[in-house]
C-alpha positions in Angstrom: -17.2 -1.5 -24.5 -17.6 -3.4 -21.3 -14.8 -2.6 -18.7 -12.6 -5.4 -17.4 -13.7 -6.0 -13.9 -12.4 -9.4 -12.8 -10.7 -12.6 -13.9 -10.5 -16.1 -12.3 -7.1 -17.7 -13.1 -6.0 -21.3 -12.3 -3.4 -20.1 -9.9 -3.1 -20.4 -6.1 -3.4 -17.9 -3.3 -5.7 -15.4 -4.9 -5.8 -12.0 -3.1 -8.2 -9.2 -4.0 -7.6 -5.5 -3.8 -9.8 -2.6 -4.9 -8.2 -2.6 -8.3 -5.8 -5.5 -8.5 -6.1 -9.2 -8.2 -2.9 -11.2 -7.4 -1.9 -14.8 -7.4 1.2 -16.8 -6.3 3.6 -18.0 -9.0 6.2 -20.8 -8.9 9.6 -19.4 -8.3 12.9 -21.3 -9.0 15.0 -19.1 -6.6 12.7 -19.5 -3.7 12.1 -15.8 -3.1 8.6 -15.9 -4.3 6.8 -14.3 -7.2 3.3 -12.9 -7.6 1.2 -12.2 -10.6 -0.8 -8.9 -10.4 -3.8 -8.4 -12.7 -4.8 -4.7 -12.9 -8.5 -4.4 -13.7 -10.6 -1.4 -14.9 -12.2 -1.0 -11.5 -12.1 2.6 -10.1 -12.2 3.3 -6.4 -13.1 6.5 -4.6 -13.9 7.3 -1.0 -12.4 3.8 -0.2 -15.1 2.1 -2.4 -15.2 0.5 -5.8 -17.4 2.8 -7.8 -17.4 1.5 -11.4 -15.3 0.2 -14.2 -13.5 2.5 -16.7 -12.3 0.9 -20.1 -8.5 0.9 -20.6 -7.9 2.2 -17.0 -6.2 -1.0 -15.9 -3.9 -1.0 -18.9 -2.9 2.6 -18.3 -2.2 2.0 -14.6 -0.2 -1.2 -15.2 2.0 0.2 -18.0 2.4 3.7 -16.5 3.4 2.3 -13.2 5.9 0.0 -14.9 7.4 3.1 -16.7 7.7 5.0 -13.4 9.3 2.0 -11.6 12.0 1.9 -14.3 12.5 5.7 -14.0 13.0 5.6 -10.2 14.8 2.3 -9.7 18.0 4.3 -8.8 16.2 5.7 -5.7 14.8 2.6 -4.2 14.4 -1.0 -5.5 10.9 -2.1 -6.7 9.1 -5.3 -7.1 8.9 -5.4 -10.9 10.1 -8.6 -12.7 8.2 -8.5 -16.0 5.2 -7.1 -17.8 3.9 -10.0 -20.0 0.6 -8.3 -20.9 -0.8 -4.8 -20.8 -2.7 -5.7 -17.7 -0.3 -8.1 -16.0 2.7 -7.6 -13.8 5.1 -10.3 -12.5 6.5 -9.1 -9.3 8.8 -10.1 -6.4 6.7 -11.2 -3.4 6.8 -8.8 -0.6 5.2 -8.2 2.8 3.4 -4.8 2.7 4.1 -2.3 5.4 0.8 -1.5 7.2 0.8 2.2 6.2 0.2 4.2 3.0 2.7 6.9 2.5 1.0 10.0 1.1 3.3 12.8 -0.1 1.8 16.3 -0.7 3.2 19.3 -2.5 0.0 21.4 -2.6 -2.9 22.0 -0.3 -5.9 20.5 -2.1 -8.5 17.7 -2.1 -12.1 17.0 -1.4 -12.1 13.9 0.8 -12.2 13.9 4.6 -8.5 13.0 4.8 -7.3 15.6 2.3 -5.3 18.6 3.6 -7.7 21.2 2.2 -10.9 19.7 3.5 -9.4 19.5 7.0 -8.0 23.0 6.7 -11.3 24.4 5.4 -13.0 22.8 8.4 -10.8 24.8 10.8 -7.9 22.5 11.6 -4.5 24.1 11.7 -2.5 21.1 12.9 -3.0 18.3 10.4 -1.0 15.1 10.3 1.4 16.6 12.8 2.1 19.6 10.6 1.2 23.2 11.6 -0.5 25.4 9.0 -0.9 29.2 9.1 -4.2 31.0 8.5 -5.0 32.4 5.1 -4.0 29.6 2.8 -5.8 29.1 -0.5 -7.0 25.9 -2.0 -4.8 24.3 -4.7 -1.7 26.4 -3.8 1.8 25.1 -3.4 3.0 24.2 0.1 6.3 25.7 1.5 7.7 22.2 1.9 6.8 18.8 0.7 4.9 16.9 3.4 4.7 13.2 4.2 1.2 12.4 5.6 0.8 8.7 6.3 -2.5 6.9 6.8 -3.5 3.4 7.9 -4.7 1.1 5.2 -8.5 0.9 4.9 -9.0 -2.8 4.4 -12.3 -4.6 4.0 -14.2 -1.3 3.3 -12.8 0.6 6.3 -11.7 4.2 5.7 -8.1 5.2 5.9 -7.1 6.8 9.3 -4.7 9.7 9.3 -1.4 9.4 11.2 1.5 11.7 11.9 5.0 10.7 10.8 6.0 10.2 14.4 3.0 8.0 15.2 4.0 5.3 12.7 7.0 4.4 14.7 5.5 5.2 18.1 2.6 2.8 17.5 5.0 0.1 16.3 3.5 0.0 12.9 7.0 0.2 11.3 10.4 -0.2 12.9 11.9 3.4 13.4 15.0 2.8 11.2 13.0 1.3 8.4 10.4 4.0 8.7 13.2 6.6 8.3 14.3 4.8 5.1 10.7 4.9 3.8 10.2 8.6 4.5 13.5 9.6 2.8 12.7 7.4 -0.2 9.2 8.8 -0.5 10.4 12.4 -0.6 13.0 11.6 -3.3 10.5 9.7 -5.3 8.1 12.6 -5.2 10.8 15.1 -6.2 11.7 12.9 -9.2 8.0 12.6 -10.0 7.5 16.4 -9.9 10.6 16.8 -12.2 9.3 14.3 -14.8 5.8 15.7 -14.6 7.1 19.3 -15.2 9.0 18.1 -18.3 5.6 16.8 -19.6 3.8 20.1 -18.8 2.1 18.7 -15.7 2.1 19.4 -12.0 2.3 16.4 -9.6 0.4 17.8 -6.7 0.3 14.8 -4.4 0.7 11.0 -4.5 0.6 7.8 -2.6 3.3 5.1 -2.2 3.2 1.6 -0.8 6.3 -0.1 0.5 7.0 -3.7 1.5 9.9 -6.0 2.5 11.3 -8.7 0.4 12.1 -12.2 1.6 15.7 -11.0 2.4 14.4 -8.1 4.5 15.2 -5.4 1.9 12.9 -2.5 1.3 10.8 -2.5 -1.9 8.5 -0.1 -3.6 5.4 -2.0 -4.4 1.8 -1.8 -5.8 1.9 1.2 -8.2 3.3 4.6 -8.4 2.6 8.0 -10.0 -0.5 6.9 -11.8 -3.8 8.9 -12.1 -5.2 6.5 -9.5 -2.6 7.2 -6.8 -1.6 10.8 -7.8 -3.1 14.2 -8.6 -1.9 15.6 -11.9 -2.7 19.1 -13.1 -2.1 20.7 -16.5 0.6 23.4 -15.9 -0.3 25.7 -18.8 -3.7 26.5 -17.4 -3.0 26.3 -13.7 -2.3 29.9 -12.9 -5.2 31.3 -14.9 -7.6 28.9 -13.3 -6.3 29.5 -9.8 -6.7 33.3 -10.3 -10.3 32.7 -11.5 -11.1 30.6 -8.5 -11.6 27.5 -10.6 -10.3 24.0 -10.0 -7.1 23.0 -11.9 -7.4 21.1 -15.1 -6.8 17.6 -13.9 -5.6 14.3 -15.5 -6.7 12.0 -12.7 -9.9 10.7 -11.1 -10.7 13.9 -9.3 -13.5 14.4 -11.8 -15.2 11.3 -10.4 -14.7 12.4 -6.8 -16.3 15.8 -7.5 -19.2 14.2 -9.4 -19.9 11.9 -6.5 -19.8 14.8 -4.0 -22.2 16.8 -6.3 -24.5 13.8 -6.1 -24.3 13.9 -2.3 -22.0 10.9 -1.8 -19.2 10.8 0.6 -18.4 7.1 0.8 -21.2 5.6 2.9 -23.7 3.2 1.3 -24.3 2.4 -2.3 -22.6 4.9 -4.7 -25.0 6.8 -7.1 -25.0 6.2 -10.8 -23.0 8.9 -12.7 -23.5 10.1 -16.3 -21.8 8.2 -19.0 -19.7 11.2 -19.9 -18.0 11.1 -16.5 -16.6 7.7 -17.4 -15.6 8.5 -21.0 -13.9 11.7 -19.7 -12.0 9.6 -17.1 -10.7 7.3 -19.8 -9.6 10.2 -21.9 -7.8 11.8 -18.9 -6.0 8.6 -18.0 -4.8 8.0 -21.5 -3.7 11.7 -21.9 -1.7 11.4 -18.7 0.0 8.3 -19.9 1.0 9.8 -23.3 2.2 13.1 -21.8 4.3 11.4 -19.1 5.9 8.6 -21.2 6.1 10.5 -24.4 4.7 7.5 -26.3 1.4 6.8 -28.0 -1.1 4.7 -26.0 -1.8 1.4 -27.9 -5.1 -0.1 -26.6 -5.0 -3.7 -25.8 -7.7 -6.0 -27.2 -11.1 -6.4 -25.4 -12.4 -8.5 -23.9 -9.3 -8.7 -21.7 -9.5 -12.2 -20.1 -8.9 -14.2 -23.3 -5.9 -12.0 -24.1 -4.5 -12.5 -20.6 -4.9 -16.3 -20.8 -3.0 -16.3 -24.1 -0.1 -14.2 -22.8 0.0 -16.3 -19.6 1.3 -19.1 -21.8 4.6 -17.3 -21.9 4.9 -17.0 -18.1 6.2 -20.0 -16.2 3.3 -21.2 -14.0 
C-alpha cells in the first residue's frame, strides 16, 4: 500500500508542515477556520523520513479524542472531523515555542534529556540533575522543557522556562498560563495512559491564540508522533535487564536511523520494510489501547476519499 504523502486541494492559503497541510476555509462568524490534512509522512531528527500507511489517520483521530478528553483543562481548536484524515479547526496564531513536558529521563536525540545527561551535562533546560541517574527512569518532578520551532529544516533549539519570557517570545502572563496548562494536560495524559496499561513518558504541546486573544491548544496532542508511550506491564523487567522499554511510538524509527549512522544531517538512509510495518502496528495499537475502540482503516488511496468528504464541508 502506498502511503498518503500529499494532496492539492482547491482552497486558498496553503501552508505545509512536516506532517500536515492546511488551507483557509470560509467562515461565517469571521473568526477564521482552517482545514488540516494529516498525511502519512513521518519526521525524525527534524526531517521528513518516509511515509507510513494509516499513520495520518491514527494521528488525526487520536488527537481529536484527546482534545475532547482535555477540553475542561484548556480550550482547543477543534471544530469538526469530517474525514479520518481531516480536521476543521479554529484559526489561531501559533506561539513561537514548542512546549515539551517530561516525566522520565530518556531519549536519543541531541535535545533529549538523557543524551545531554549522558554527555555530562547536569544543568539542562534550566533544571539541575544529580549524578547517578539511569536512562528511562522516572523524574522526581514533571519538567517543562521548551524549544524553539525548527522551521524550514532548522533544528529545534532548547530553552529554559525563564528564557521564553525573558527573550520576549511569549508575554510573561500568557507564558504562565501555558506552563500551567501543559502540566495539567500531561498529568491527565499520564492518568489516561495508565488506565490503558501504558506509560506516557514525555510529550510535546503547541499553543496559539485565537482571534479574540484567548489561549488555544492546537496542532495535535498525545499521539505517538508527539509523545513517548511505553507498555507498563513489561517496563520494570526491561529496565532491570538494561533493555529499552517496549514502546508504542516512533522511537523504533529513531533508533534504526541512529544504528544506520544518521543524526539528522543530509539525506536519510533507507530503512528495512519491517521498520515501517512495525511502526504502523505500534501506532494502531496505541490508538486502540488509549481510546478503547477498534481502529477502522479508511479507504486508500486517500485523496479521492478526502475530496468526497469535503463535499460536506462548507467551502
